N, C-alpha and C positions, 0 to 999 in steps of 0.2 A: 388072844389079844387082851391086854389088860384095860381097865376102865379108862385110864388116862389116855391111852392110845386111841380108844374108841372116840373119846370126846374130841381129840385133836382131829381125827378124820371126819368127824361130823360137823366140825365148826363152821362156819360161814356158809358154809358147808351145807347143813340142812337149810341153808339160807336160800333156797329156791323161793322158797317160802319167803325168807327174808329177802329174797331177790325178785319177787314178782312185782315189778313196778311198771306202770304204763304212763303214757303222756295223757293224763286225764283232761288237759286243757282241750283236747279234741274229742272228748267222749261225754255223752250224757249217761250217767250211771245211777238210776233211781235206787233208793234205799230198799232193802228187802223188808218184808212184813213179818215180824216175830210175834207169835201168839203163844203165851205161856198158859199152863194149866192153872187150877185154883191155888196151887202153892206159890205161884209167881216165880218158879225156878225149876230147873231140872233137878233130879236127885244127884247126889255125888256119883259121877260116872268114872269107873276105873279106866286107867290107861289101857288101850287095846294092844299096845306094842311095848316091848321091853326098853325101847329108846327113852331117854330122859325128857324128850319133847312130848307134849300132851297130845294123845291120839284117842279118838272116841268112835264108837259105832254109830252110823247114821243110815237111815233108810232113804233111798232115792230111786224112783222108777221101779218100785217093787223089789229092789235089791238092798241087802245090808252090806255096807262097805265101810272101810276105815277112813277117817278124816283127820288131818293134821290141823290142830288149832294154832293159828299162826298170826301173832300180832305184828309181825314184820312184813306180811304180804298186803299190799295195798288193796288188792281185790281177791275174791275167791277164784279158785281154779278147779277145773275138772280135767282129768287125764283124757286124752283123745280116745284111747281104747275103751274106757268106761263109757264115754259119751256114745260111741258107736254101738255099744252093747245095750243101751237103754231102749225101751219100746219106742217105736217110731211115732206112734200117735201122741200128739201133744208136745212133741219135741220141737223146739224152736231154734232158729239161728238168726243172729244179727247180720245185717247186710254189710256193716262196716268191718274192715279188718282191724285186728289189734296187734300191737307190737309190744312184746314183753322182754324186759331185760333182767338178767340174773347177776348175782355177784360173780365177778370175773369178766364181765362185759359181754357175755354171750347174749345174742338176741334171737327171738323166735317169733314168727308171725302166726297168728291164730285167728279164730273167730269167737263169737260169744254166744251164750245160750241162757235161757231162763229156767231155773230149777225150783222144784218144791221138795223140801227136805223134812224129815221127821226124826226127832230125838225123844226120849222119854220126857214127858212134861213140856215139850216145845215143838211147835211147827214153824217152819220158815217158808214163806211163800214169795214167789217172784224174785228169787236170788239170781242176779245176773252174774255169770261166771265165765271166765275165759277158758276156751278149749285149747289145751296145750299138750305137748308130749312131755310128761314129767319124768320120763326115764327111770333111773334107779329109785326115785321116791315112790313110784307106783308099782315097780316090778316085784316079782316074787323073791328076787335075790336082794332087794333093797328094803325100804321101809314099808312097802305095801300099803301106801296111803294114796289112792287115786283121786282124793278130794282134799282141797285145802280151804279151810274157812279163814277168810282174811279180815281186814279192817272194816269192810263193808258190813259184815255181820257183827263183829265184835264192838263196833261203835254204837250198837243199838242195845247193849246189855252189859252187865258187869261180869267179868270173867274171874272166877275164884279158883285158885289152884292150891293143892296140898301135895307138893312134889315128893315129900318124904313118904307119904302113903300112896302116892301115884293116883290121885283123884282130881277130877276137874268138874266144874259146875258153872252153868250160865244162869244168871239171876236178872229178872226184870229190874231196871234201875230203881223204880219207885218202891220195890219190895225189898231192896237190899238194906240190911242193917249191918254196919261195920262192927266186927268184934272189937271190944275195947282194948285188946292187947295188940292190935295192928296199928302201926305208926305210919305217918305219911312220909313218903320219899320225895326228894326234889326232882320233879319231872315237869315237862311242859308239853303242850300239844303242838305239833308241827304238821299242818295239814290234817290227816287222819291218823297219824302215828303218835306214839309216846316217845319223847326224847329225854334221856336221863343224862345227868352230868356226872362224869367220873374223873378221877385223876390217874394218870399213868406215870409212875416215877415222878410225881409232883406236877406234871403237865396236865392242864385241863383238857378233857376230851368229851365231846357230845356223841351219844350213841343211841340208836333206836332200840327200844325194848322189843326183843324178838324171841317169842316163845318157840319159833320154828328152828332156832339155832340151839345146839346143845351145849357148846362150850361157853366160858364166861365172857370172852371178848374177842371180837374180830375187828380189824381196822383196815381201811383203805391204805394203799401204799403212801398216799400223801399224808394221811393222818398219822401213820406210823412214823414217817420221817419227821413230822412236826413234833411228835412226842419223844423223839430221840432214840427210837428203837432200831433204826437202820444206821447205827453208828459203827458198824464193823463187828458187832458181836456175833457169835455163832448163829448160823441159820441152818435149818434142815427142811426137807421136803415133806409135804403131806398130800393127801388126796381129798379134794372137796367135791361134794355132790352139788351140781348146779343144774340149771334148766336143761333137761334132756340128756344129761350125761354126767361126766366128772371132769375135773381139771386138776393139774398140779398146783399146789399152793405152797407158800413160804410160812414157816413157823419160827417165831423168835420168842425169847423169854423176857418178860417184863419183871423187874425186881420187885415192884410193888404196884398194886392197883387198889384203889378205894372206890366202893360203890355202896350207897345207902348205909353209911356209917360203919361199914365193915372193911377191914384191911386184909388184903390177900398178898401173900408172898410167892414169888417164883411162878408167875402165871404164863402159860403158853398162849401166845396171841397169834391167831391166823391173820396173815396179810393178804388182802385181795386187791385185784385191779378194779378200779372204779369206772363204770361206763361214763361216757361223755354226756351226762344228763344233769340238768339243774335239779337240786334238792335230793339227789340220790344220797343215801346215808353214808357218812364217812366212818361210822362205827356201828357195830351190832353187839348188844349185851344179851347173852342167852341164858338158858335154864340153869347152868352151873352157878349163876349168881343168886339163884333162889333155893339152892339145895338146903334142906332142913328149915326153910322159912315159908310159912303160909303167905299167900299173895292174893290181893284183890286189885284187878286192873279195870279201870273205866276209861276206855279210849274216847268215849263221847264227851266226858267231862274233863279229861286230861289229868286223871289222878292215878296214883299208885300207892297202895298201902301194903305193908308187909310186917310180919312178926319180927321181933327183935332177934338178932343173932345170938346164939348161945355162947359163942366165943368170938371176940372181936378180932382175933388174929387167925387167919387160915393160910396154910401154905404147905 
């Protein structure tokens, strides 16, 4: 399987992640407590998986597991099998049920728990996480990440990424010093997510910045239609990983896409069905948009800084 095919299959794709959205109007979800070491940051942590999405090793309940760092997930998630395997002492459950929606419209009912996590240079206490069946995202045949760190964690620190070298780092906001070669991208905060403005063949599109998605861009069917991508041009099928399993998806090619002052040619765009929920993202911009560019994301402040592209035309 070549790299392009892998990115297509993972596109929206790894958007469990990008697809873990709850009706928070009905939930009280306290912020987790992040305590950094004297350096005020974790060391640069190598990606734990070969996927272009950032994954790191984390200790929870005396176990070392892999976690997906996902700016597209509204809340953190623990796979049901991992939760069941944790020590029973100190393990908590919320009384209220949770309903999670993924890209493609699939819904799953779960419960919540409170977790304490440890990374090098950082401890996270009182992290409320949804207990769900993550399917291929957690399985040995899939990404093998039974834990997802979502916007509830990432809103409390700066996430620094070096995709070319495959490293990630979390930095206490007050300790973060922006490297002078990182420029600000046009984004805004929408709820707890970062939303970027792109153009697709000249049409303006808003998309959530989603480090849990590997491809450059995924669009809802409505957004793809508005951008003119469903105009009879060739379509093909792909396979997307979603909550608890996989689904068939539609892939179309956009002649041009612009994001953060970079122009891309002939971009494969995954088209997904949007759940009937308010504020569900109509677009997801994933890790392919940051290839060869260092990134600093601050979800709490609503900012995105990244290094300049070496070549303004990619295709």
